[in-house]
N, C-alpha and C positions, 0 to 999 in steps of 0.2 A: 504493500500500500504506500502511495506517495501523497504528499500534500501539494496540490496544484493551485497556483495563483493564476486566475483567468481574467483577462479584460474582455469587454464586449459580451459578457455572459448573458445579458438580457436581449441580445440580438438574435438574428436568424441562425448564424453559424454557432455563436457562443452558447445559445440555449441547448442546441443539439449536442455540443461538446460536453456541457455539464451533465446532460443525461447519460451520455456514454461513459463519462468519467465515474459517475456514481454507480452505474451498473457494473463497472470493472472493479469497484471497491475502493476507489480513491476518495480522499477528503478534498473538498474544494473550498477555496476562498475566491470570491468573485466581486469585482468592482461594480458598483451601481450608483447612478445619480439619484435614484428615487428609492424610497422604502420598499422592501420586498417582503412577501409573506415567508414565514419560517418554513424551511425544508430541511429534513434530516440530511446531514452530510455536507451542508453548505454553510459557510460563514460569510455573510454579506458585508462588504466593506464600503461604507458610504463615501463617495468622492468621484473624481474624474481624473483624466490623464494630466491635468495641470495642478492637482492637489497633492503636493509632494508628501506631506505627512500621511495622507491616505495611501499613497503608493508604498510608503515604507511599511505601513501596517499590512498591506496586501502581501508583500514579499517576505515579511519576517517569518523565518522558519519554514518557508516553502522549499520543496525539492526542485520544482521547475516552475517557470513562468510560461504560459501560452498567451501570447499577445495577439488577440483577435481584433480588438477595437480599432476602428479606423474610419475615415471620412470617405464615402463613395460619391457624395454629391455636395457641392458647396457653391455659393454664389460668386466666389472670387478665389484668387490664388492664395490669399492669406488664410482662408478657411481650410483649404487643403493642407497648407504648410503647418498650421496649428495642430490639426488632427494627426496627420501622417508622418510629419517630421519631428516637430516639438514633442508630441505625445510619445513617440517611439524613443526619443532621446531621454525623456523623463523616466520611462519604464526601464530602460537600460541602466540608467544611473541608480534607480532604486534597487534593481536586482543586484547590481554590483556591490552596493553598500551593504546589502543584507546577506550577501554570500550565497545567493541562489545558485544551484548547481547547473541548471539547464535553462536555455532561453529559446523558445520556439516562436518564430515570427511568421505571421500570416501576411504575405504580400499579395501580389496580383500579377497575372500574366501581362497586365498593362505596363508593368515596370520594364518589360522588354523593349518598349517603344516610348521612352520618356519624352521625346520631342513631339509626340502625337497629341497628347492631352495633358492638361495640368494634373489631373488625377494620376496618370502614369508617371509623370515627373516626380510627384510627391511620394509615390510608392517606391520609386527607384532610389530617391534620396534616403528614405527610411531604411531600405535594404542596406545601403552603403554604411549607415551608422551601425547597424547590427554586425555587419561583416568586419568592420574596423574595431569592434569591441574586443575586450579580453575575455568575454564570457564563452561558455560552451554552447554555441548557437547552432540553430538550424533555421533555414528559410524555406517556406513553401509558397509557390506561385500558383494559386488555383486559377483555372479558367472560369467560364460561366458556371455558377453554382445554382442548383435547383433542389427542390425537395419539399417535404411537408413543413409548413411554417413559413415558407417564402412568400413575400408579398411583391417582390420585384417582377416576377414573371406572371403574376395573376392576370394582367391585361392580355397577355398572349393567349392564355387559356380561354379567357372570355371571348376574344375574337374568334378563336378556333371553334367555340361552341356555336358561333354564328356563321361558320363556314369560311372564315378568312384567316390567312396568315400574312401579315404585313411585314416585309423583310427588308434588311439593308440591301444595297445593290451588289449582289454577288458575294463571293468569299466563303471561307470555311471557319469553323470554330470547334474547340473542344469543350466538353462539359463534364461536370462531376456532381454526383449526388451528395447531399450535405452529410449524411451519415458516414459515407466513405471518407470524406474529408476529415470529419471528426475523429474517425479511427486512426487515420494517418497522423494527425496532430498528437493524439495520445501515445501512439507508438514512438514518435520522436521524443516526447517528454520523458519517457521511462527507459529509453535505450541510449547506451553510450555510443552515439554516432555524431560527433561534433563536426562542424564545418560543412554540413550538407546544404546545398542549395538545389531545390527540387521543383520539378513540374509534376502535376498529377492530374489524371483524368479518368474516364470510364473504361479505358483500355481500347477504345476504338482507334485503330491505326489510321492516320490521316484525318481524323476528326470527322465532323459532319458538315455537309454543305448547309447553308442557311435554309435552303428549300427543304432538304431532307429533315432537318430538325423541326421546321414548321409543320411538315406533314406528320411527323411523329407525335407532336402535341395534338394534332387533329385526331389521330388514332386513339390517343389517351382519353379524349373526351367523347369518342365514338362518332366523329364526324369526318366526312371527306371535305377537305378544305381547298380553296383556291389560293395558291401561293403567289403573292404579288410583291415584286421587288420595287421599293420606292427609291427614286433618285435622291442623291445627297441634298440637292437644292431644296426638295420638298421637305425632307427631314429637318433641315436647318430652319425652314420657315415654321415648321411645327414647333421647334424648340423656342423660337422667339414668341410664338403665340402662347405657349405654355408659360413662359416667363411673365407675359402680360396678364394671364389669367390667375396664375398661382404664386407669382412673385418668387420669393426665396424658397418656396416649397415646390417649385417646378421639378418634375421628374425628368423631363427631356430637356437637356441643356445643350448649347453649342459644343461644350466640352465632351458630352456624352455622344453627340452625333459624330464627332471626329473619331471617337473610340469605336462606335458601332460600325462605321463605314470602312474601317481598315479591313483588308481582304484576308489577312492571315492571323487568326487567333487560335491556331492549332499548337498544342504544346510541343516542345522539343522532346522526342521520345528517348533521347540519350540522357535526359535529366529525370526520367521516371525513377521513383524510389526502388531500391533493391527489392527483389521479389521476396527475400526472406524477412524483410521488414514489414512490407505491406503490399496488398493487391486489392484492386476494387472488387467489391462484392455485389454491387447493384447494377444489373444491365439497365441501360437508359430507358428502353421501352417499359420495363417494369417500374422503374422509378417514376417516370412521367405518369403512368396509370395510378400509382399510389398518391402522387401529388394531386392529380385531378380528383381522386376520391376524397382526399383531405379537404380540398376546396369545397366540394359538395357538402361534406359533413359540417363545415363551418357556415354553410349558407351563402358562400361567396360565388358559387358557380351555378 
């Protein structure tokens, strides 16, 4: 049994990670901005990535840190930098001061193209801080993450229910189910495997075309869908409209359009985790069907 200090534990990936950690018999300390209900096995630490005393409490006595928290959408460069660079630096400093043995950092495949989006730049800068540290670190770059609890892909499932798949203009992507990602993070937290920088996916060689993935979502909701590739210019216009309607809460931003329209978001297969450390367990068609079933159960689909 290990004591795991987890950031981002109330989010999509972090909440699944906590569930997997508890099921494996670990004790969890989790950072939270808001009060949380009591759960056996979890000590909630009130604070955020800029609350240095809270980070010290989070790391005190922990065997490993799994740093999941990050900013995926922000209105400006400063917002990305605060969450993904300054927040990572603060976590590294706290872990170092408290003598934590392992530091597992969740980055993004977007870090591979730092000039493409502000998000990717900020994740690459966060990676650089981790790799320059004296800690026993590992970095994981997930591709698109889906699964039960995810709200980012809900709109794609809703469109598929109406027989539509609206896609970026061409290109391919890799995907990973959230439980598979959580199991990889746990494996890295409890394994003596320092200095690993990894890509991980569902095991599909060459990834998925955007069209094939859209059709797979259609199958998951029981619909034959018409897959329509949208021009970049139209997506960018949609981003500006979303900003006008939802302001800082906009989901589709120019930064995200730049990311979505890149033609190659397939992982580097040479960076996959060693097979004796981890292998994906969830075939994507099964994972998408389970995700659709969860949306229905929540009354969302």
